[in-house]
C-alpha positions in Angstrom: -12.8 -27.2 -1.6 -10.3 -24.3 -2.0 -11.5 -21.5 -4.1 -9.3 -20.4 -7.0 -8.0 -16.9 -6.6 -8.0 -14.5 -9.4 -4.6 -12.7 -9.6 -5.0 -9.2 -10.9 -3.0 -6.1 -11.2 -4.6 -2.9 -9.9 -5.1 -1.9 -13.5 -6.8 -5.2 -14.4 -9.0 -5.0 -11.3 -10.1 -1.4 -12.2 -10.9 -2.5 -15.8 -13.1 -5.3 -14.6 -14.9 -3.0 -12.1 -15.5 -0.5 -14.9 -16.9 -3.2 -17.2 -19.2 -4.5 -14.5 -20.5 -1.1 -13.8 -21.1 -0.5 -17.5 -23.0 -3.8 -17.8 -25.1 -3.0 -14.7 -25.8 0.6 -15.3 -26.0 0.9 -19.1 -26.5 -2.5 -20.8 -29.2 -3.7 -18.4 -31.2 -0.6 -19.2 -30.7 -1.2 -22.9 -31.8 -4.8 -22.7 -34.8 -3.9 -20.5 -35.9 -1.4 -23.1 -35.6 -4.0 -25.9 -37.7 -6.3 -23.8 -40.3 -3.6 -23.2 -40.5 -2.9 -26.9 -40.7 -6.6 -27.8 -43.5 -7.2 -25.3 -45.5 -4.3 -26.9 -45.6 -6.3 -30.1 -48.0 -8.7 -28.3 -48.3 -12.5 -28.5 -45.1 -13.6 -26.9 -45.4 -17.2 -28.1 -44.5 -16.2 -31.6 -42.4 -13.1 -30.9 -38.9 -13.5 -32.2 -37.9 -10.1 -30.9 -39.0 -11.1 -27.4 -37.1 -14.4 -27.6 -34.0 -12.6 -28.8 -34.2 -10.0 -26.0 -34.7 -12.6 -23.3 -31.7 -14.5 -24.6 -29.6 -11.3 -24.6 -30.8 -10.6 -21.0 -29.8 -14.1 -19.9 -26.3 -13.7 -21.4 -25.9 -10.3 -19.9 -26.8 -11.6 -16.4 -24.4 -14.5 -16.8 -21.7 -12.1 -17.8 -22.4 -9.9 -14.8 -22.3 -12.9 -12.4 -19.0 -14.0 -13.8 -17.5 -10.6 -13.4 -18.9 -10.3 -9.9 -17.3 -13.7 -9.1 -13.9 -12.7 -10.5 -13.9 -9.5 -8.5 -14.9 -11.3 -5.4 -12.1 -13.8 -5.8 -9.6 -11.1 -6.8 -6.2 -10.9 -5.2 -4.5 -7.7 -6.3 -0.8 -8.0 -6.9 1.2 -5.4 -5.0 3.6 -4.3 -7.8 5.9 -2.7 -5.3 6.5 -6.2 -3.8 7.5 -7.8 -7.1 10.9 -9.5 -6.9 13.0 -8.2 -9.9 15.4 -11.1 -9.6 12.9 -13.8 -10.8 9.8 -13.8 -13.1 6.6 -13.6 -11.0 3.0 -12.6 -11.7 3.2 -8.8 -12.4 6.6 -9.0 -14.0 7.4 -7.5 -17.3 9.9 -9.9 -18.9 11.9 -9.4 -22.1 12.9 -12.7 -23.6 14.7 -13.9 -26.7 12.3 -16.2 -28.6 14.5 -18.8 -30.4 11.7 -19.9 -32.7 11.3 -16.5 -34.2 14.8 -15.3 -33.6 13.5 -12.1 -32.0 13.1 -10.3 -28.6 9.6 -10.3 -27.2 8.3 -8.6 -24.1 5.5 -10.1 -22.0 3.6 -9.0 -18.9 2.8 -12.0 -16.7 -0.7 -11.6 -15.4 -3.5 -13.6 -13.9 -5.8 -15.5 -16.3 -8.5 -12.9 -16.0 -6.3 -10.2 -17.5 -4.6 -12.2 -20.2 -4.6 -10.6 -23.6 -1.9 -12.1 -25.9 -2.4 -9.4 -28.5 -1.3 -6.8 -25.9 1.6 -9.0 -24.7 -0.2 -9.9 -21.5 0.1 -13.7 -20.9 -1.4 -15.7 -18.1 0.6 -17.2 -15.4 -1.4 -20.4 -16.2 -0.5 -20.5 -19.9 2.3 -22.8 -21.0 4.8 -19.9 -21.7 3.7 -18.0 -18.5 4.2 -21.2 -16.4 7.6 -21.9 -17.9 8.8 -18.3 -17.3 7.7 -18.2 -13.6 10.7 -18.4 -11.4 13.2 -17.9 -14.2 16.1 -15.5 -13.7 17.9 -13.2 -16.2 20.2 -15.3 -18.4 18.2 -18.5 -17.9 16.7 -20.4 -20.9 13.3 -22.1 -20.4 11.7 -24.7 -22.7 8.0 -24.8 -23.2 6.0 -27.7 -24.6 3.7 -26.3 -27.3 1.5 -28.0 -29.9 4.3 -27.8 -32.5 7.0 -29.2 -30.2 9.2 -27.3 -27.9 9.8 -23.6 -27.8 12.8 -22.0 -26.1 13.0 -18.5 -24.5 16.0 -16.9 -22.9 15.2 -14.3 -20.2 16.9 -11.0 -21.0 15.4 -8.6 -18.5 12.8 -8.5 -15.7 11.2 -5.3 -14.5 7.8 -4.1 -13.3 
């Protein structure tokens, strides 16, 4: 089976590394301290604080494993290699959104970096997929839950 790669910009990779380091160095100590305090209350069979701390520890370790896995599978996009003639992962693309009658700017990123509130859309999202390979002046149609949305590519940069 082929492993799925995690496409990341250097900025996205650095953010994930920082988050992982924080979870390992700071959060683990905080959770360990909570466990220690909960254990000091005695009788673990009826100790809600202990159960809560153990659950938090399990969630934290799962989060750490997921971040480790993302970083292990990471392929960093070389922004200097981005083709400015077509939309690719790493492109900043300005489009005209016909549904809202306005210009919108998106950064096409890998799924691990996607943050629609910051204008970062995944290359795997419906809009991201539709924009990939498009050129300035082209109009793309995207199947969305409400029907079909249309976007005209106005500018591509990095």
